[in-house]
N, C-alpha and C positions, 0 to 999 in steps of 0.2 A: 406457479412454482417459483422458487427462489432463483433469481438471476442476478449475477454480478458481472458487470462489463467494465473492464479496465481500458483506459486510454492514456495517451500522453507520453508514452515511451519514445525512445529514439536514440540517435547517435549524438553524443555531445563530447566536447573536448574536456580534458582534465581541468578542474576548477570551475566548470560550468554548472548550470542549474537545469532542473526539470521539475515540472509539476505533474504528478500522476493523478488521475481521477478514477473513481469507481462508482458507476451508477448502479444502484440497487433497486430491485423490484420483487414483488411476490411475498413480502413480509412487512411487518410494521417496523420500519427502519429505526425509528427513534427509540425502540425498546431494546436494542441490542448493541453490545460493543462491536466494534469493527477493527479488523487487523489488516496490516500489510505484511506479507511474507516475500521472500525472494529465494531463488534457487539458481546458483551458478553451475555451469557444466561440471559434472563430476563431484559436486558437493551436495550435502543435504539441504533441504529447505530450511530457511532460517526466519524466525520471527523478527521483523524489522521494527514495527511500531503498533501500538494499540491505543484506541481511544474508547473511553466508556460511553454509555448510551446517551446521556444528556448532560452529565456534569462536566464532560470534556476533560476528564483526567486522562493524561497521556503517559505512556511509557515507551522507552526506546531501547533497542539493542545498543550495547556499548560501542559497537562498530560504527554507528551512525549518530550517536548522541552529539548534540551541538551543531549538526549539519542538516538534520532532517526535522520536519515538523508535520505532524499529522493533524488534520482538522476535519470537521464534518459540517454539513449543512442539512439539517433534518427536514427543512422545507423542500429541499431538492433531492432528498434521498441519495446523497452523494457524500463520499469520503475522499479526502485528498491526501497526497503525500508530497510535500514540497521538499525537494532535495537540492542542497547547495554544496559548493566546494566538492563536486563529485570527483571520485578517484577511480582509476582503472579497476580496482578491486570491488567497486560497486556494480560492475557489469554482471547482469543477471536477468532472469525473467521474474518480473514482479507480479505477485498475485494479491488480489483482494480476498478477504476471508471473513465469513460470519458463521457463528455457531448458533443455529436457529433450531429450537426444540430438540436440542442434543445432537443435531446433525451438522457436520461440518460442510459448508458450502464454499466453493471456489469459483473464481472467474477463470477465464482462459489465459490470463496473463498478458502483460505488456513488456516488451523487451527494452531494456536499458543497456546501452553500450557506451562505455566511456573510453575513448581512444583518441590519440592525436593523429 
């Protein structure tokens, strides 16, 4: 079955950096676009970044553009989200997502907290 396992979250000071990872299994990873979403308390889930399956075309939410970079390693079945210049408003639970055979799959999330 499809599994997505996020890691790399934590507590970081404003201006700091984090690199999130999502290890995927149970499907042919290189055939699918991958997404990072986030959800802050009391807010709707927000699409943060997307990377296409092999060409590596990336798109970003305006709120993170220029500060975040999504990448993937198809040999390792892993997608990454490098986050720089973090702000308190980036505090959220970050989820990895893939739409496989028309079904949305989610990881359990990794918490990112930006605070001094």
